[in-house]
N, C-alpha and C positions, 0 to 999 in steps of 0.2 A: 504493499501500499504507499501511495506516496502523500504528501502535504507540504504546502507552501505558505510560507509566512510573508507578508509585505509590512513593512513600517518606513516611516518617514520621521525621521528627529524634529519637523516643523510641524507634525500633527499630534501632539501630547494629548491625553485624555487631562490627566491634573498631576497634582505631588501626591505623592503619600503621606498621607499622616502619621505617623509612628504609632498611634495608639488603634490601629487597625490591627495591629498585633498582640492585643489585651488577651486577658484570661478572667478568671471569675473563680473565686472561692465560696462557697457557700457552707452555712452549717447545716449538712447533710450527710451521712453516713459517715465514711472517716475521711473525709474531706480536709476539717480541720483536725480532730482528734485521730492521733497517728498518722495523719498525713502532714500537716503543716507543724503542729504542735504536739509534743510527745515527750513530758518532762521527765519520765522514767527510762527513756529509751538510750541506750550507749551513745546513739549520735547527735543527741541533744545538746544544745549550748546552754549557757549559763540562764537564759530566758524559756527553755525546753521547749526551743525551735529546731527542729531537726535539720541539720548540718548538711546531710546528705541530698536533702529536698531543697536545700539553699542553692545546692552548685547545681543541682538539673536545671530548677527554675532560672537560674543567673544565666544558664549556658543558653535557654531559650529566648534571654534579650527580649522578657516581656514587659512594655513600657507602662502599662495600665491593668489594674486587677478588680475587679467588679467585686463587692462583699457588702451586706451578708447574704444576701439571695438576691431573686430567687424565691419561690414560694414561703421560704423560711421567713422573711423580711415581712410579709402581710401581716403577721402575728407578733412580732418581736417588740419588746421593750429594748432599747438600748442601755436605760439605767443598770438592768440587771447584768451589763456584762462591763462594767466598769468600777473601781473603787476596790477595797480588798477582798481577794478571793474569797477568804473564810467568811465572808458576808454575802456573797453571791447566791442568789436563790437557785436551785434548780426548778426548770418547769418543764411542764408537758409541752411539745412541740407538735402541733395537730397535724400540719402541712404534710409531717413524715411520719407521724406516729411513733416517735422517739421522745427522750428525756435529754433535754440540753442542761448542761451542768454549768453553763456562762463561765467557765474557766477561763476561757480565752474570749476577748471581745473586741471592743474598738480601739483600745490603745495598743493592746497587745498585736492587734492586724496593721496598725500603722508604723508600729517598729519594725516588724516583719517586711513589709513593703521596704522598707529603707533599705534591708538586709540584702532585697533581691534587686534594687534599684529600680524600684517601680513606683508609682504614684496609684494612689486609691481612688477608685469609683463606687462612692458612698450612696447606697439605696436608702431610701425613707420610707416608713411605712404608713402608706397610703389605704391599706385594708379594714384594719381595726382603729387605727389612729388618724390622724390629720395635721393641718396646717401650723397648730400650736407647737405639736410634738417635734415636725420639722423644723421649725422655726429654733425650739429648745438644742436641738441635736446641732444645727449650724453654729449656735452661738458657744456652746461646749467645744466644737472644732476649730472655730474661725476667729473669735474673737481673743485678742492677746489677753487682756486681765481687765478686772475692776464691775465685771457682772456677776451675778449669780452662777450661771454655767461655766461661765470661762473660768471664773475661781476655784470651782469644783473642779474642774481640770485640774489647776494646778494644787489643788490639795492632793488630788489623787497621784499626783508623782509627774505630771508631763507639764514644766513652767511653759514652754513655749507652744504658740497654739500649732495645730497640724495644717491648716491652709489648703484643707482639701476644697478644689474647683470644679471638681465633677460628679453631679449627681443625678440618681434617677428618682424621678419623682412615681414610686411605688413599684410594681412587678406584675405584668401580666393580669391587668384589672380586668380584660374583655372576656378572663376564664371562669366557668362556672365550678372550677375547682378551687379557685382563689377564696382565701379569706376576705371577707369585705367587698367580694366582686360587685363589680359596678355597670350600670348602663352607660353607652358611650358620654350621654348628657350629663349624668353624676359626676363620672372622673372627669371628663372636661373641666367643669366648674372647680372641682375641688385642686387640678393640676394647676389651673391658673391663680386660683387664691393661692395656695401653697408656692406657687413659683413666685408669684408677686412679693410676697412676705420675706421669701429667701433671699432675695434682691434686694430689698430694702435694707437687710441686714449686712448683705455682702455682693455690691453689683457685679462683682467678678466672677459668680460663679457660672457654672455650664449646666444646664439642665437638660435632660431627656425624658419625654413623655413616654407613656407605653401607648406603642403601637398594637397591631395584632401578635397573638401569640403562635401563629402562623400564618401561612399561606391559606390554609384549608379553614380556617374559620368562618362560621356562618355570617359573621359581623363583619368579616375584612372588607376595607374599603369605605366601607360607611363610618364604620369606628375611627379611622383616622379623620375624614372630612371632619366629623362633628366635633373630635378631639381638638384637631388644630383651629377650628374656627372659634371654638372657646377659650384655648391658651396660647395664641399664637403670638401674641405679644411677649410672652414671657419663658417661653421655651427657647433650646436650641437645635434640639436633635428629636428625631421620632424612632422610637425602636423595633426591630425585627427580630423573631425567634424562631427559628426553624432546625428542627430534628430529621435526619433521613435514617432509615432501616432497610435490611435487606430479609425481613421475615419471609417474603416469599422465595427467596432463594433464587434470586433474579438476577445476576451479576449484572447485565447488559442494562436491565433498566435501573436498578442501583446507581450504577457509575452516570447513568442519564439526570439523576437528580439535579445536577448543577444547570439544566434546562429550565426547572422549576423555579432555583433559586435565582438564576437570571431574571425571569418574569417577574417575580417577587420584589424585586429591588426596582425593577423598573415602573412597576405597578404604584409604588410606595412614593417614588421620585413624581411619577406624575399627579398624585394626591396631593403631596405637598405645594408641588407649583402652581395647582389648580386653586387651591387656597390662596396661594399665595397672590393669585391675579384676582380671585374673588374678593379680597380684602384689599386691592392696591396698596401693598405692601413691597417695600425694598428690600427686607430681610429675607436670605432663603432659608429655611429650615434643611438641615442635612439627616443624613440616617447614620443611626447607631445599632449594629447589627449584634446586639451584646448577650446573645445566646445562640451557638451554634455548632452542630457537631454530630457524629454517629449515635444513634443511642438505641440500643435494642436487645443486646447480647444477654443483660442480666435482668430482664423484665419478669422472666417465668421465675427466677431465684427469688426474687423481691416479693413475689405474690407470696410467698410462703414464710416471709419475715416474722418473728415474734414481735410485738407491740410493745412499746413503752421499755425500752431499754437502750443503752446509751452508744452512740459511735457501733450500730450496727455494719456489717460488709453488704453496703446496698449501691445499687446502680454501679458496680465495679464491672464493669463492660470489660473484655479482654479481647483487643482488637488484633485483626488480622491484615493482611497484606492487601484484601482489596478495599478494608476501610480507610488504609493510608491513599491508597490513590483516590477515594473521595474526597477524603482531606485535602489531599494537593489539589483537586479541581477544584474545591470548595475556596480555597486560598486565592486560586487564580481569578475565580470570579469576584471575589472581593477586589482583588486588586484593579481586575477591569472596569470598576466602578469608584475607582480612587477620586473622581471628582466630586462623588455626594455621599459614598460610604467615608465616613471619618474616624468612625470609632468601629471595632468588632473584639468581641470577646468568646475564645474557644471555652466551651463550656464543657465541662471545668478543668481545674489544673491538675490535682493530687485524687488519686483513688477514685474519686467519681467521676464516671465518663472522662476518663484523663488521660494525657499523654504519659504522665508519672505513675509508678504504682510503688506501695512501699509494704513491706513486714518487718518484722522484729530483727533479720538478720541485714536489710539493706533496701537500699531503692533502685529502681530500674526504670528503660525508656519501654515505652511501648512503641509499636509501628508506626502511629500517627504523629509521634515526637519527632521524626525526620523530616517529613513535609515543612511540617509548622517552623521547626528550627532554621532549617535552609532559607523558608520564606520570609523570616523574621531577620536574618542577618543579611542577604543581600536581595530583600526586595525594596529596598528605601532609595527612594529617588522621584524621577518622572518616569510614569506610566506612558508606553507609547500606545495609539490606537493600532492594535494587531489585528490585522486582517490574516481571516485565517482561510486558504483553501482546501479542503480535506472532504472525503466522503460523509455522508451519514448513515445512520440508521433508526431505524424506526422505535419507540417506546412509548411507555405511558404517560410520559410526562410532552411528547412530541419527537420531532426527528431531533437527534443527538448526532453532534459531530465525535468523530472518532478521535480527535485531537482537543483538547483543551489547552491553551498558550497564552501568552502574555510577555511582552517584552519591556524591560526596564532600564533606562539609562539610571546610572549610578549616582550617589550624592555627589561624588569626587568630578563627575559629568566626564570622565575618561573611562568608564566600565560601562558595559552592557550584558545585561543578563536574561538568558531567554529560561523560563519555566513552561516544561510542556510534560501533558500526561496523555499516554499512548492508551486507549482504552481498547483497542484490539486486543482480545483475550487470545489469539492466535499467532498472530504475524506481525514481524518488526514493520516499522513505518521510515520508509525513507524522508527525511525533513532537510527541505532547503530554504535558504532566506538570503534575498541580495541585501549586500553591506555598501551601497554603493555610498552611502553617507557616512560611512565609519570605514573610512580608509586607512590601511594599516594596523587594524584591531586584528587580532588572532585569540584563539582560544587558549584560555588560563587553564580551564579545568569543566571536565565533563563528569559530573555525579547520577548516579543512575541508582534507582531504589526499587528493586523488583526481585520477584521468587517465583520459582515455579509452580509453587501450589498457592492458591488463592486465599486458602483459607491458613495458612501459617501466621502462626503468633508469636511474641515473645513473651514468656512467662519467667518466674523467677528461677527456675530451673534449667532455663535455656532462654536468656535474656538478648542473645545477638544472633537468633534466627533469622531475623529478618533485619537488614542494616545495609547501608548506603556503601556503594563502592565509588572508586574516582577511576573506574576504568572504560568511561564510555569514550566513543570514538570520534566526536563532533570533530572538524578541521574546517579552515578558510581554505577555499580554493578557488582563484582567480576570482577574488570579492565577493565569494558566496558561499555562507554557512552551510555547511552539510553535514548530517548526523543520520545515524541508522537510531530510532528509539525502539529498544526492545517491547515485545510485547508487554501488556500490562505492565507499564513502567511509569515512575516519577522522575522525570530530569531537571539536573539544574545545569545550564550550560552557561559558563562564565566567559566572557571576551575584553581583552583589554589593548591598548595600544601597546 
């Protein structure tokens, strides 16, 4: 099979906002306890944070991390997780049917983000609470001193303000499963009033309104229109959430999920711009795709979990090669929309549908770790409009190209990176791309992630079963990039002068 890419440095899509490589830590399963925080572990530092996890998260170079939820936040009292640990109450947590000990909270999370060189993306509870609580939390975090909540933070041992600038106005409020679920009209009003109060307190904060919990919600479209019509003046982003599965064991359909993801993004952009025109505004609302991943492997196990225990093995998907391919394609899709997708969060980061897993003996990288790590490392700069000429195949999402790809000029403006996923399960793909505007560029590296078995996994017993190699054959011949992309492979081709 043959494929061609066409690029022109004078036709950029936009600059990559580094926050597109964000992630997510929720009080769910072993994400926090035994993941981020495990004081009794031999890997723990003086604050109880697992150093092996810190190392692996730092390697991912995640710039922003969403917290504390997720469904969890819609019933959360943030005050339970601050102050002396011996005084913190354990609470029932209805969203995930567990007990929350509150031994890890806001201040510990902020300290941990500094260890991994990330910024917090905080969510406020607009399910069972409202604008006043959000204002109080912001005061606790961002006001230096002299007020009740700022001085309470100082009393708790954090003298300097956290200066958190990115906030989610609730979580999935369109979902009937959500504590405090609201209609679009109800949520739009509370989001507007919460946003107005928060920006009165700190005009520099950026606010994310809840969009639809998936493309397939019955209220999709109408929800965004009503919410933004109410809150447009006070919010900066609207969220998108989407998970994909291969429960039907149809790999071609599964790998075609990015066709639906692309449609989802385009439709939300259209609604944002329609509301902008309707309200005659100059401000543009951008997108925060702050939950995305593959999620289905653990669902049967989770249906049998004991209720009301602490930190169960919950949502612990063990990812395989085909999951890594789709995650690579989803990253490419996000990058191809860099003009409007400014924030994105792989959900989640540790143990819970995550690229990193832990046990009492250590931590290891799942298959999906690698495409995320390479995209985060080499996907920063200017995204070029990458035109792809390749055959398609029919899928439940519509006609799907056998190749997902995007080209990015590096931040140094002297490098070019091609990310490419060959979704052909049987045959290699012969790729070509004219480099007429990149004279003198040569291939520095061609990284390939592939495996003969699409169901191959990385486990504690075999953590290096699916790993990338640098044995790709990309080369520049007579001003044209040429490469053979192995069947079912994720590729990173790095070029430079």
